[in-house]
C-alpha positions in Angstrom: -13.7 25.8 -6.1 -15.9 27.7 -4.6 -14.4 28.1 -0.2 -16.8 28.7 3.3 -16.0 29.1 6.5 -16.7 25.9 8.2 -19.3 28.2 10.6 -21.0 29.4 7.7 -20.9 25.8 6.2 -22.9 24.8 9.7 -25.4 27.4 9.7 -26.3 27.0 5.9 -26.1 22.9 5.0 -28.9 22.8 3.3 -27.3 25.4 0.5 -24.0 24.1 0.8 -25.2 20.8 0.2 -27.3 21.8 -2.8 -23.5 23.7 -3.8 -21.4 21.1 -3.4 -23.6 18.4 -6.2 -22.5 20.8 -8.7 -19.5 21.0 -7.8 -17.0 20.5 -5.0 -16.6 22.5 -2.4 -13.0 23.1 0.3 -14.1 24.0 4.2 -12.3 26.5 5.7 -11.2 26.3 9.9 -9.4 30.0 10.8 -8.8 30.3 7.3 -7.7 27.0 5.9 -8.2 24.0 4.1 -9.5 21.2 6.3 -12.4 19.5 4.2 -13.5 19.0 1.0 -17.6 18.4 0.4 -18.6 16.4 -2.9 -21.5 14.4 -4.9 -21.3 10.4 -4.0 -21.1 10.5 -8.3 -17.5 12.9 -8.2 -16.6 11.0 -5.5 -17.1 7.7 -6.7 -15.0 9.1 -10.6 -12.4 9.9 -8.6 -12.4 6.0 -6.8 -12.5 4.7 -10.0 -9.2 6.2 -10.9 -7.9 4.5 -7.8 -4.6 3.0 -8.8 -3.9 -1.1 -6.9 -0.8 -2.1 -7.3 -0.3 -6.0 -7.2 2.7 -8.2 -6.1 3.9 -10.7 -9.7 2.8 -12.9 -8.5 -1.0 -11.6 -7.8 -1.8 -11.7 -11.6 -2.7 -14.2 -14.0 -1.0 -15.8 -16.9 -3.4 -13.8 -19.2 -2.3 -10.9 -17.5 1.1 -11.4 -17.7 0.5 -12.2 -20.9 -1.5 -9.3 -22.1 1.2 -6.7 -20.5 4.0 -9.0 -22.4 2.4 -7.9 -25.3 2.3 -4.6 -24.6 3.4 -1.4 -27.0 3.8 1.7 -25.8 2.4 4.5 -27.1 4.9 6.8 -29.9 4.8 10.2 -27.1 7.1 7.1 -24.4 9.6 7.0 -27.3 11.2 9.8 -25.5 12.5 7.7 -22.4 14.7 5.4 -24.8 18.1 6.4 -23.6 16.9 5.9 -20.2 17.3 2.0 -21.8 20.5 2.5 -23.2 22.0 3.5 -19.5 22.0 7.3 -21.0 21.4 10.3 -18.6 19.1 11.9 -20.8 16.9 13.3 -24.1 21.0 14.4 -25.9 22.9 12.0 -24.1 
């Protein structure tokens, strides 16, 4: 990620605005990252990845059924020992 001092960012706002459309831009103050400027498209993409925690009571019957019918991916088998009360993959 490109880094730029806050003073330089202020003096060249238009230029850095264009840069942030291409890739996120870190704005520093006293040598420390303080802000990140990014395009609306990148922000929207990141927001879509947000996850929301819901109480079971908030789920519909169809959602609960879908969860009950879900199958874990094959790579999850490495954690089966946890269901058996083991303490490690070698237990």
